[in-house]
N, C-alpha and C positions, 0 to 999 in steps of 0.2 A: 092489618097485619104488616103490610109493607111500611106504613107510616111509623108503627111502633118499632120495627127493626131499624129504620133510619134514625129515629130518635135515640134508640139505645146505642147504636154505632157512634153517633155524635157524642153522646155522653162519655163513652169509653175512650174515644179518641181525644176528648178534652183532657181526661186523666192522663192518657199516654203522651199528649202533646202540651200539657199545661206549661211546661218550662219553655216552650217554643213560641208562645204568643196567644194563648187563650182560645176564645171562641172561633175566631176567623181561621186560625191554624187548624183547629180540630175539624171544622166542616169541610175544609178544602184538601185535607191530607189524602183522603181516599182517591180523589180524582185528578188532582193537579199533577203536572209532570214531575217525574222523579229526578234524582241527581245524575243519572247515567249520561255522560257526555257524548258517547258514541256507542253504536251497537256492540254487544259483548256476548260471547259464548261462555256460559257458566255451568260448571258441573254442580248440580244441586245434590247434596249428599243425603244418604239415608241417616236415620237417627232421630227424627222428630222435628217438629216445627221450630223449636228453639235453635237447633243447629242450622236449619235452613235459613232462619232469620239472620243468624250471625254470619253465615257465608255470604248471603246477599248484601249485607251491610259492608262486609270486608271488600267485596268486589264493586261497591259503589252503585248497586242496583237500587237499593232502598236507603232512605235517610235515617229511619228510626226503627230498630227491631221491635220496640214495644208496640208501635202503631201497626206493624205487620202482624204481630201475634194477635192483637185485638181484632183486626179486620179478618184474619183467618178464622178465628173462633166464631165471630158473628155471622160469617157467610159459610159456615161449615156445611149447611144443607146443600150447597152447590157442588159438593164433592171433595174428595181428599186431594191434597197436594201430593205430587208424585216426584220421587227422586229420579233424576235423569240429567242429561246435558241439554240446556235450552239456549236459544238465541233471544236475547232481550233487546228490543229496539232502544235507541237513544231516547231519553226522557220518559221511559215507561212509567206510567202512574202505578200506584199501589193496586188499583183495580185491574190494570192490564197485567201486572206481574202475577196476580193470583189467577187470572184467566189462563195465562200461559202455563202455570204450574198445574192447573187442573185439566186442561183440555188441549194444550199446545202439543205440537208434534216435536218429539226430541230431535236434536241435531243428528243428521245422517252423515256419518263419516264415511270415507272411501279408502279402501286399500287396493292398490293396483299391483298385481303380480305380473311383471313383464315377461314377455316370451323369452324362452331360452335360459331361464335361471335353473341352477341345480337345486336339489333338495336342500342342501346346506345353505344356499343363499336364500331360499324361501323361508327357512327356519329363522335366519337372522332378520329377515324382513318382518316376520310375525312378532319376533321379540321386540323390535323397535317400534311397532305400531302403537301410537298413543291411544290409551283408553281400552285396549284389549286386556283381558285378564286370563289367568289360569295357564296350565301346562299345555305344551304342544304335543299332540299324540304323534307317534311314529307314522311315517308314510313313505311309500316307495318312491324311488326316482321316477319322475315323469307322471306321477299319479294325479297331480293337481293341474287344473286348466288355468293358464294365464288369462286373467280377466280382472275387471274392477268389481270389487265386492263392497256393498254397503254394510255398515254396522253402526251400532250405537255404543256410546261410552258404557263400559262395564260388560260388554258382550265377551263371550269366551273365545279364545283362540281356537279351541277345538271345534267350535261351530263354523269358523271360516274354513278350516281344513276339511270338515265334512262336506260343506257346500261346494268347495272347489273340487273335491274328489268326485262327488256326484255329477258335477258339471262336466268333468272330463269323461266319465263313463257315458253320459248321455250324448255328448258331442261325438265321441268316437263311434258309438253305436249308430248314430244318425248318418255320419259320413261313410261308415263301412257299408251300410245298406245301399248307398248310391255310388259305390266305387265302380271304376271302369272294369270291364271283364278282362280276364286273362292276366291279371297282375301276378308277379312272382312273390306274392305275400299270402300266407296261409291263414293268418289269424289277425284280428284287430290289434293284438299286442305287437305283432311284427310291424304293422303300419305305424304304431306309436313309436317304436324304436327307430324306424327309418325317419319319421317326421322329426324326431329330436335331433337327428344328425343334420337334416335339411335346415332346421331352425338355426343351428349353430354355424352352418356353412355360409349363409348369405343374409345380409341385412336389407337386401333389396326385395320388396314384395313381388315385383314383376319377374324376378328370377326364380322364385321358389319352385314353380311347376317344372321349369327347365332343369334345375339342379336335381329335383326328384327324378325326372326322366332319365338323367345320366346314371344315377345310382341304380335305378330299376333295370336299365340296359345292361349294366355291369353284373347285376345279380342274375339276369337271364343267361349271360355268357359264362357265369362261374368265375368272373374276375374279382379280385379283392376290391373293396370299396376305396381303400387308400384315402380315408378322410382324416385330415389333420385334427379336427375337433375330437375324434375318438382317441387319437394318439395322445392328445393333450389331457383328456379325461383319465386315460390310463396312467400317464406320467404323474398326474397330481393325485392319483388314487381317489378319484371322485370329487376332488375339490377343484378350484379354478387355478390353472397354471399361471404363475405370475412372471414368466420369462418366455423367451422364444423357444419353439421346439428345436431340439437338437437331433443330430443323426442317431445318437444313442436312444432317444425317445422313439424314433421311428422303427428302430431295430429291436425294441424291448419286447420280450415274449410276454404278452398279457392278453387276456380274453377280449378286452375292449379295444385293443390296437388293431384296426382293420388294415394296417400295412402288413401285419403278420398273420392275421386270421381271416380266412375267406368267409363270405356271407355276413350276416348281421351280427353285431355284438350281442351278448346275452341279455342286455337290458337297455333302456333309454339312457342317454347321457345328460338329459335336461328335460324341462317341461315344454313341449311344443305348443304353440297356439293353434287356434282353429284353422288359420290359413295354411300353416305348414302341414297339418293333417290333411286338409283338402288337397294340397299340392301332391301329396304322396298317393292319394286315392283317385285323383283326377289329374294325372301328370301331363305335361306337354309331350306329345309323341314326336321324337326326333331320333336320329341315329348318332347323336353325340355320345362319346364315351369318356371324354376328358374335359376338365375345365381348370383354369388357373386365374388368380387375381389379375385384373387388367390395369390397376392403378387408379381407377375412378371410384372404387368402392364396389364395383361389380366384377364380373368374370368374363374371360375369353373362353369360348367353347370350341372343341375340336372333335372331329370324327376319327382321325388317325393319330397314331403316336407321333408320326413325323410332324404333323401340323401342331400337335400339342407341344412338342419340344421347341418349335419356333416361338410359340406363345410364351413358354417358360423363359426362353432366352430374352425375349423382349421385356418381360417382367423383371428379370434380374438386372438388365441394363438400366431400366427405369429406377430400380432401387439404388444402383451404384450412382446414378446421376443425382438422385436426391441426397444421398449420403455425402457426395463431394460438394454439394451446394449448401449443406448445413454448416453454419459457422461453428468453429471449434473453440 
C-alpha cells in the first residue's frame, strides 16, 4: 500500500512538475528544502486548499501550488489542513509544510494590558491588537486585570475581555480572603477602587504598600485622600489628562475629585494590577499621613503637616532649579 501511494505521488508530481525538470524534480519535490529564505509567520486562510496553496506561494513558503495540491490530496488520509497562523522554518519542505498545517501548533500571540490603564485606553489597545476580531463588549472601569494574555490569530476581542474580567474577579477574591484585619474597607470593590488610586500614584513597586498605608490612615481619620490622579480623572471626565493639573482642577466639584470629596470616589480610576491590589489589602503599617514627589521618581513621606510642607518646599525648589537649567 505504501509503495503504491509513493508511486502514485511520484506520478502526480511528475505531472505537476513536468515543466521544472522531469523525473528527478518530481521525486524530490516532496522532501527537498523549500524556497523560504528565513522563518516566517503566515496566516493560513480559510477557504479551501487552493486558497491555502496560493497564500503559501505568495509568501514564498512553497514553490509550486500545483505540487502542494497534489501532495495534499495524496496524503489526505493524514488529516485535514487547518486554517490558522503558523511559523514555518526556513527551507521547509513540502512534507514539513503539510505536517505543520495538519498537526502544528498555531502561533501564540500575546497582548499585554499594562497596569494603570483606563477603560478607554484598554479599548484602544484591543482595537490595535493585530489578529483579534469582532466587537469589544462594554466593561466597567477597573474590571479587567492587567496581565499578558495569549491568543491566536482570528480570536475574538470579546474573549480577551471575558478572560481579563474573570481574572480580575478571581484575583480580587483571592487577595480579599487574605487581607489584613481591621482595614477601613467594607467590600472587595472598595479595595479595587483604592488599588486603582495607588496604581496611578506611584510607579515604584517598593512604594505601593506604603502609599496604600497612607491612604488607609487618612480614611481611618476621615481625612480627604487628596490624590492628584483622582483630580486628573475628574478633570478629563474619565480620559487621560494631557496637561498639568491646575488649581481649578483641584477645586472642581466632582465625585471623583478627592480634594473636594471625602472618602473613596464612586469607582476605580484605572485597572490596578495584582501588586497594587495586594498593597491595599496587605499595606505597610506606618503613621504616615502625607507624601509628595521627591524628584527621583519616588516620594517623600511625612507624619505631620509641618514635615510635609517642608517636603513640598524642597520639591518645588527642585522643580525651579530644573526649570532654570533647561535651555530655552
